[in-house]
C-alpha positions in Angstrom: 62.8 -54.6 -232.0 62.3 -58.3 -231.4 62.7 -61.0 -228.8 64.5 -64.2 -229.9 63.7 -67.5 -228.1 65.9 -70.6 -228.6 65.5 -74.1 -227.3 69.0 -75.5 -227.5 72.0 -76.4 -225.5 73.4 -73.3 -223.8 76.9 -74.1 -225.2 75.5 -73.9 -228.8 73.9 -70.5 -228.0 77.0 -69.2 -226.2 79.3 -70.3 -229.0 77.2 -68.4 -231.6 78.0 -71.1 -234.1 74.5 -71.6 -235.5 72.6 -70.0 -238.3 68.8 -69.3 -238.1 67.0 -70.3 -241.3 63.5 -69.9 -242.6 61.5 -70.5 -245.7 61.0 -73.7 -247.7 64.7 -73.8 -248.8 66.1 -73.0 -245.4 67.3 -69.6 -246.4 68.6 -67.5 -243.5 71.1 -65.0 -242.3 74.5 -65.1 -240.9 75.5 -66.6 -237.6 73.0 -65.6 -234.9 75.2 -63.9 -232.4 78.7 -63.2 -231.3 81.0 -66.1 -231.5 82.7 -67.0 -228.3 85.8 -69.1 -227.7 85.4 -72.6 -226.2 87.0 -71.2 -223.0 84.4 -68.4 -222.8 81.6 -71.0 -223.4 82.9 -73.2 -220.6 83.2 -70.3 -218.2 79.6 -69.2 -219.0 78.3 -72.7 -218.4 80.2 -73.1 -215.2 79.0 -69.6 -213.9 75.4 -70.5 -214.6 75.6 -73.9 -213.0 77.3 -72.4 -209.9 74.6 -69.7 -209.6 71.8 -72.3 -209.7 73.7 -74.6 -207.3 74.2 -71.9 -204.7 70.5 -71.0 -204.8 69.1 -74.5 -204.9 71.7 -76.5 -203.1 72.2 -79.0 -206.0 73.9 -78.9 -209.4 71.5 -78.3 -212.2 71.5 -80.8 -215.1 70.5 -80.4 -218.7 71.7 -81.8 -222.1 74.6 -79.9 -223.6 75.1 -82.5 -226.4 71.9 -82.5 -228.4 70.9 -80.4 -231.3 69.1 -77.1 -231.3 65.4 -77.9 -231.1 63.7 -74.6 -232.0 64.3 -70.9 -232.6 61.6 -68.3 -232.9 61.4 -64.5 -233.1 58.5 -62.6 -231.6 57.7 -58.9 -231.8 58.4 -57.2 -228.5 54.7 -56.4 -228.1 53.6 -59.9 -228.9 56.2 -61.6 -226.7 55.3 -59.4 -223.6 51.5 -60.0 -224.0 51.3 -63.1 -221.7 53.6 -61.5 -219.2 51.5 -58.3 -219.1 48.3 -60.3 -218.8 49.8 -62.3 -215.9 50.6 -59.0 -214.2 47.0 -57.8 -214.7 45.6 -61.0 -213.2 48.2 -61.3 -210.4 45.8 -60.0 -207.8 43.3 -62.8 -208.6 45.6 -65.5 -209.8 48.9 -66.9 -208.6 51.4 -66.4 -211.4 54.6 -65.3 -209.6 57.1 -66.1 -212.3 55.1 -64.9 -215.3 54.1 -61.6 -213.6 57.8 -60.7 -212.8 60.0 -62.1 -215.6 61.6 -59.9 -218.3 64.2 -60.8 -220.9 66.9 -61.8 -221.0 66.0 -65.1 -219.4 67.1 -68.7 -219.3 64.5 -71.4 -218.4 66.2 -74.6 -217.3 64.5 -78.0 -217.0 64.7 -78.2 -213.2 61.8 -77.7 -210.9 62.1 -74.7 -208.5 59.9 -71.8 -207.4 61.9 -68.6 -207.6 63.5 -66.5 -210.3 67.2 -66.3 -209.9 69.2 -63.2 -210.9 72.3 -64.1 -212.8 75.0 -61.6 -213.8 76.2 -63.1 -217.0 80.0 -63.4 -217.3 79.8 -63.5 -221.1 80.2 -60.5 -223.4 78.2 -58.4 -223.7 77.5 -58.5 -220.0 73.9 -58.4 -218.8 71.8 -59.3 -215.9 69.8 -62.4 -216.8 67.1 -64.3 -214.9 67.1 -68.0 -214.5 63.7 -69.6 -214.1 62.2 -73.1 -214.0 60.7 -74.3 -217.3 58.4 -76.8 -215.5 57.1 -74.0 -213.2 56.6 -71.7 -216.2 54.6 -74.5 -217.9 52.3 -74.7 -214.9 51.8 -70.9 -214.9 51.3 -70.6 -218.7 48.7 -73.4 -218.5 46.9 -71.6 -215.7 47.0 -68.3 -217.6 45.8 -69.8 -220.8 43.0 -71.6 -219.0 41.9 -68.3 -217.4 41.9 -66.4 -220.7 40.1 -69.1 -222.5 37.1 -68.2 -220.4 37.6 -64.5 -221.3 36.1 -63.6 -224.7 37.9 -60.3 -225.1 39.2 -60.1 -228.7 42.3 -58.2 -227.5 43.5 -61.4 -225.9 44.1 -63.3 -229.2 47.8 -62.3 -229.4 48.2 -63.3 -225.7 46.7 -66.7 -226.4 48.8 -67.3 -229.5 52.1 -66.3 -227.9 51.3 -68.0 -224.6 50.6 -71.2 -226.5 53.9 -71.0 -228.3 55.8 -70.3 -225.1 54.1 -73.2 -223.5 55.2 -75.4 -226.4 58.8 -74.1 -226.1 58.9 -74.7 -222.3 57.5 -78.2 -222.9 60.1 -78.9 -225.6 62.9 -77.7 -223.2 61.7 -80.0 -220.4 61.1 -83.0 -222.7 64.6 -82.8 -224.2 66.3 -81.4 -221.0 67.7 -78.3 -222.7 67.5 -74.6 -221.7 65.1 -72.1 -223.3 67.1 -69.0 -223.9 65.3 -65.6 -224.3 67.1 -62.5 -225.5 66.2 -59.1 -226.8 
């Protein structure tokens, strides 16, 4: 089992009309996910925007016109390493988002402090969590700083994955696109 992380417009992900590639010649598989109609994509975007607007009192903004920026697959154990370490440290260190988040998630480029539950209207239906990419950047930096001082060798995977997630959150904020995390 694996966890896929995409930095791309939500409409691109929802439409399923992209193909992951890898290797020097860009080999890859078929389309990444279920293809949805333009109407389903529009409904999904509107539902997410409405959920965030209800919670924050303002309409969220991100770029739905740009290209996909990055896609990465993590092993389940590797992906969860920073989140589990944040839970272990939560009694000493303030990491409220990292210590509670689980996939599926959408990190949006707005600044807010809470994780928002979001019952996704798309198929297959699931309960997603919407979080702030800028807040997650802060928490990932804090976690990585703390484990830099810890010389335990079992934290190497946590450092590596945490660094990649920090880069992905920064990429999402820089380009104003969501980071989409699915199992």
